[in-house]
N, C-alpha and C positions, 0 to 999 in steps of 0.2 A: 543442634544448628548449624550448619556451615559459611556461613558468614558473619560468625560469633568473633574470628580475630580482625575482619574491619569495623568493629563498633568504636573500638579506640581510637583509632588515626581519624574515623569522624569527627568526634565530638572535640578530638584535638583540632583539626582542621576549621569546625565551626568555634571554639572556644578563639583564635586566632585569627581567624575570619570577623568575628564581629565587632573588633571597634572599628573597621572599615564600613560598617552597615549606617551607623551614626549619621553622618555626612557626604555626602558627595560631592567630590573636586574634582575639575579635570588631571589628567595626566599623573605624576608622581615613579618614582623611582622602583617601586618594586613593581607597580601597575606595566610602565616602560619594560622594565627587566622579562617579567613574564612574558609578556606580549614580542620583544625581542629573540627571548631565548627559544621561543615556542619557532619562532619565524628562522631564525638562524638554525634550528634543530631541520627545518625541512629544505634549509639550500644546502646544506651538506655535511659532510661528517666533521664535527670538529669546530664549526662554525657556531655552534648554540652559547657561548660563553663570551665571544665577541658580538655576538647579535644580544644576550643579556645587559653587556656595559652600554652599548650602543642607546638600547629601548633605555636605560635608567636614565643616559644624561639627556636623552629627547625628554620624558618623561620627567626629569624636571628642568627643563627651559618652559615646555608647555606649562606646567604650576607657577613658575615665574611670571608669565606671563599670563596665568589667567587670573593671579592677585594685585595683579599690578593695574591690571582693568578694574576687576572689581572695587581698587580706594580711588582709580580715579573718578568712577562712576560713582561712588559713595561720594568724594568730596566734591563732585559735581551737584549730586541732591542736595546735598547740605546746608550751600550757597544760598544764598535767598535772591531772586532772578534781578530784582531794583530795590534801592534804598526804600522807597514811597510803599512799597507793596505791602507790609505787615501795617502801617500807619493810618491804612485808605485814604488820604490826600492824595490829590489832583495834581498831577504838576502842568494841566492847561492855564495859559496865560490870559486865557478869556473869560476863567470860572472864577468866579470870587466869592469868598467867604463870609463876607457882612451885606445887611440885606440894603438893597438902594435906598437914598436918603429924600 
């Protein structure tokens, strides 16, 4: 078989990348570094390392902002909109709770 020398690297890559398939988060150092390294490679000779460093930094900033927004959204949904919402009572001054006499 001609491609038998590629079997081990393919399984190694699948094993290394398998934890990233569990959940998806935007950005990140490794994702940004890969994209920046490829972009730097196509820009010109010797720019791949600089592109990877810049991509890593940009990915970290993007993930930080996404986590911050998710925490703010979670905090917003966890708080009730008004204190009377869970008791079922109305705050209208014209409604009475006891029957008229």
